[in-house]
C-alpha positions as CSV (number, residue, x, y, z in Angstrom):
1,X,79.9,-8.8,31.4
2,X,76.5,-8.4,30.5
3,X,74.4,-10.7,28.6
4,X,74.3,-8.9,25.7
5,X,77.9,-8.6,25.5
6,X,78.2,-12.4,26.1
7,X,75.7,-13.1,23.0
8,X,78.0,-10.7,21.2
9,X,81.3,-12.7,22.3
10,X,79.9,-16.1,21.0
11,X,78.7,-14.9,17.9
12,X,82.5,-13.3,17.4
13,X,84.1,-16.4,18.4
14,X,81.8,-18.5,16.2
15,X,82.8,-16.2,13.5
16,X,86.2,-16.9,14.0
17,X,86.0,-20.8,13.7
18,X,84.0,-20.6,10.9
19,X,86.3,-18.5,8.9
20,X,89.2,-20.7,9.8
21,X,87.4,-23.5,8.4
22,X,87.0,-21.6,5.1
23,X,90.7,-20.8,5.1
24,X,91.4,-24.4,5.4
25,X,92.1,-24.9,8.8
26,X,91.7,-28.2,10.7
27,X,88.5,-28.7,12.5
28,X,90.2,-29.5,15.8
29,X,92.2,-26.3,15.5
30,X,89.1,-24.0,15.0
31,X,87.6,-26.0,18.1
32,X,90.8,-25.3,20.0
33,X,90.6,-21.7,19.3
34,X,87.0,-20.8,20.1
35,X,87.5,-22.8,23.2
36,X,90.5,-20.8,24.3
37,X,89.0,-17.5,23.6
38,X,85.7,-18.4,25.6
39,X,88.1,-19.5,28.7
40,X,89.7,-16.3,28.4
41,X,86.6,-14.6,29.4
42,X,85.6,-17.1,31.9
43,X,83.1,-19.0,30.2
44,X,82.6,-22.6,30.7
45,X,83.0,-24.6,27.3
46,X,80.1,-27.0,27.1
47,X,80.6,-27.7,23.6
48,X,82.6,-26.4,20.8
49,X,82.0,-28.6,17.8
50,X,83.3,-27.9,14.1
51,X,82.6,-30.0,11.0
52,X,83.3,-29.3,7.5
53,X,80.2,-27.8,6.7
54,X,78.7,-26.5,10.3
55,X,80.3,-25.1,13.6
56,X,78.5,-25.1,16.9
57,X,79.1,-24.0,20.3
58,X,77.6,-24.0,23.7
59,X,79.0,-22.1,26.8
60,X,77.8,-21.3,30.6
61,X,78.7,-18.1,32.5
62,X,79.0,-18.0,36.2
63,X,75.5,-17.4,36.9
64,X,74.7,-20.9,34.8
65,X,73.1,-19.2,32.1
66,X,73.8,-21.3,28.5
67,X,74.7,-19.6,25.3
68,X,74.3,-21.5,22.1
69,X,74.7,-20.7,18.6
70,X,75.5,-22.5,15.4
71,X,76.4,-21.3,11.8
72,X,76.7,-23.3,8.5
73,X,80.3,-23.3,6.6
74,X,79.4,-23.2,2.9
75,X,81.8,-25.4,0.6
76,X,81.9,-22.9,-2.2
77,X,83.2,-20.5,0.2
78,X,86.1,-22.7,1.4
79,X,89.4,-22.8,0.1
80,X,93.5,-22.3,1.1
81,X,94.3,-19.0,2.5
82,X,97.0,-19.0,4.8
83,X,97.7,-15.4,5.1
84,X,94.2,-14.5,6.2
85,X,94.4,-18.0,8.8
86,X,97.3,-16.7,9.9
87,X,95.6,-13.0,10.5
88,X,92.9,-15.1,12.6
89,X,95.3,-17.0,14.7
90,X,97.0,-13.6,15.3
91,X,93.9,-12.1,16.5
92,X,92.9,-15.0,18.8
93,X,96.3,-15.1,20.4
94,X,96.0,-11.2,21.1
95,X,92.4,-11.8,22.8
96,X,93.7,-14.8,24.8
97,X,96.7,-13.0,26.2
98,X,94.8,-9.7,27.1
99,X,91.4,-10.1,26.4
100,X,89.5,-6.7,25.5
101,X,86.5,-5.6,25.9
102,X,83.6,-6.6,23.8
103,X,83.6,-3.4,21.8
104,X,87.3,-3.5,21.4
105,X,87.4,-7.0,19.3
106,X,89.5,-7.1,16.4
107,X,87.0,-6.5,13.3
108,X,86.3,-9.8,11.7
109,X,88.6,-11.0,9.2
110,X,86.2,-11.3,6.2
111,X,87.3,-10.2,2.5
112,X,85.7,-9.7,-0.3
113,X,85.2,-12.4,-3.2
114,X,87.9,-11.0,-4.9
115,X,91.4,-10.1,-4.0
116,X,93.7,-9.3,-7.1
117,X,97.1,-9.6,-6.0
118,X,100.4,-9.2,-7.9
119,X,102.3,-11.7,-5.4
120,X,99.5,-14.5,-6.0
121,X,99.7,-13.8,-9.9
122,X,103.5,-14.3,-9.6
123,X,103.1,-17.3,-7.5
124,X,101.1,-19.1,-10.1
125,X,103.0,-18.4,-12.9
126,X,106.6,-19.2,-11.0
127,X,104.7,-22.4,-9.8
128,X,103.7,-23.6,-12.9
129,X,106.8,-23.0,-14.8
130,X,109.1,-24.3,-12.2
131,X,107.1,-27.5,-12.3
132,X,107.3,-27.9,-15.8
133,X,110.8,-27.6,-16.1
134,X,111.3,-29.5,-13.0
135,X,109.8,-32.4,-14.8
136,X,112.0,-32.4,-17.8
137,X,110.9,-29.3,-19.9
138,X,112.8,-26.8,-21.3
139,X,112.9,-23.1,-20.4
140,X,110.5,-22.4,-23.2
141,X,108.0,-25.2,-21.7
142,X,108.3,-23.5,-18.4
143,X,107.4,-20.0,-19.9
144,X,104.4,-21.5,-21.5
145,X,103.2,-23.1,-18.5
146,X,103.9,-19.9,-16.8
147,X,101.7,-17.8,-19.2
148,X,98.8,-20.3,-18.6
149,X,99.3,-20.6,-14.9
150,X,98.7,-16.7,-14.7
151,X,95.2,-17.1,-16.7
152,X,94.6,-19.8,-14.4
153,X,94.8,-17.6,-11.2
154,X,92.4,-15.3,-13.3
155,X,89.9,-17.9,-13.5
156,X,90.3,-18.7,-9.7
157,X,89.4,-15.0,-9.1
158,X,86.1,-15.6,-11.1
159,X,85.6,-18.6,-9.0
160,X,85.8,-16.5,-6.0
161,X,83.5,-13.9,-7.2
162,X,81.1,-16.2,-8.3
163,X,81.4,-18.9,-5.3
164,X,81.0,-21.5,-8.3
165,X,81.2,-25.2,-7.2
166,X,84.6,-26.2,-6.8
167,X,84.8,-29.6,-9.0
168,X,82.6,-28.2,-11.4
169,X,85.4,-25.2,-11.3
170,X,88.0,-27.5,-11.8
171,X,86.6,-29.5,-14.7
172,X,86.2,-26.4,-16.7
173,X,89.3,-24.8,-15.8
174,X,91.4,-28.0,-16.7
175,X,89.8,-28.2,-19.9
176,X,90.9,-24.8,-20.8
177,X,94.1,-24.7,-19.4
178,X,94.6,-28.2,-21.5
179,X,93.1,-26.2,-24.7
180,X,96.0,-23.3,-24.1
181,X,98.7,-26.0,-23.7
182,X,97.7,-27.5,-26.8
183,X,97.5,-24.3,-28.4
184,X,100.9,-23.1,-27.3
185,X,102.3,-26.4,-28.6
186,X,100.9,-26.2,-31.9
187,X,102.2,-22.6,-32.6
188,X,105.7,-23.6,-31.3
189,X,105.3,-21.4,-27.9
190,X,106.6,-24.7,-26.4
191,X,108.6,-27.9,-27.1
192,X,106.7,-30.8,-24.9
193,X,103.1,-30.8,-24.4
194,X,103.2,-33.0,-21.5
195,X,105.8,-30.8,-19.7
196,X,103.7,-27.7,-20.2
197,X,100.5,-29.6,-18.8
198,X,102.3,-31.2,-15.8
199,X,103.1,-27.6,-14.9
200,X,99.6,-26.6,-15.0
201,X,98.0,-29.4,-13.5
202,X,100.2,-28.9,-10.4
203,X,98.1,-25.8,-9.5
204,X,94.8,-28.1,-9.1
205,X,96.0,-30.5,-6.9
206,X,94.2,-30.5,-3.8
207,X,97.3,-31.3,-1.8
208,X,96.3,-29.6,1.4
209,X,92.9,-31.2,1.4
210,X,94.2,-34.4,1.2
211,X,96.7,-34.1,4.1
212,X,93.9,-32.3,6.2
213,X,91.7,-35.2,5.5
214,X,94.1,-37.3,6.4
215,X,94.9,-35.7,9.6
216,X,91.6,-35.3,10.7
217,X,90.8,-38.9,10.6
218,X,94.1,-39.0,13.1
219,X,92.5,-36.5,15.5
220,X,89.0,-38.8,15.2
221,X,87.2,-36.2,13.1
222,X,85.8,-38.9,11.1
223,X,83.1,-36.7,9.2
224,X,85.3,-33.9,8.2
225,X,88.4,-36.4,7.7
226,X,86.0,-38.5,5.0
227,X,84.4,-35.5,3.7
228,X,87.7,-33.9,2.7
229,X,89.0,-36.9,1.2
230,X,86.2,-37.4,-0.9
231,X,86.2,-33.7,-1.8
232,X,90.1,-34.3,-2.7
233,X,88.9,-37.6,-4.8
234,X,86.1,-35.6,-7.0
235,X,88.7,-32.8,-7.5
236,X,91.3,-35.4,-9.1
237,X,88.5,-37.0,-11.2
238,X,87.9,-33.3,-12.6
239,X,91.4,-32.5,-13.0
240,X,91.4,-35.7,-15.1
241,X,87.9,-35.3,-17.0
242,X,89.1,-31.8,-18.0
243,X,92.4,-32.7,-19.5
244,X,91.2,-35.8,-21.2
245,X,88.1,-34.0,-22.8
246,X,90.6,-31.5,-24.1
247,X,93.0,-34.1,-25.6
248,X,89.9,-35.9,-26.9
249,X,89.3,-32.5,-28.8
250,X,92.4,-31.0,-29.9
251,X,95.3,-33.8,-29.7
252,X,94.6,-34.8,-33.1
253,X,95.5,-31.4,-34.3
254,X,99.1,-31.0,-32.8
């Protein structure tokens, strides 16, 4: 490989690690993936380090030349996208099994801010409605919660377009969804207000963020683990603040 090709490979592999973190992968998984790709091309990995907000790699070729590159991981671009993460994992496995030439590397897995999907919309609606019924609501409660879940999906897409701060978005979206739940209960489109709200609250719960934060701590990635746990706590507080504000404003009318 020429020097230019090796530089391209370093940038490409760093981009893979960055996108994995944006999809919600653990830091150790992104580091391991990058290291495996470099070893597939017979490059010695001196450093492959990933944090919640930054990724850095340093490799050395057989001639002793070093290549170092870093990139930022913007918090407002991170989230949970397991489908995209699986595509990145598949690309990494393909590269490691039979390393292609640099000009034949799989295309970057980036995507635009919005990806309208009927499957995702149906998933939001079904999850919200199912949780409402699961926690003791009737069918009408589940239907109301499902409709609001669909609107939450639309708000999530708007957040992706504008790369809004996740904590601020959660506060506003929780407030709006709580007002919608109050409206549904007020006009009779739903029987139990609390069950409708519970179904929609479950869409905001940062479950994967909490789990990954704990796993990062077990893998000794202290900074990334603490960062994700604090993020999860802030999101939980944002959910509580949004719903509490809505209940204070509109609860008296129900």
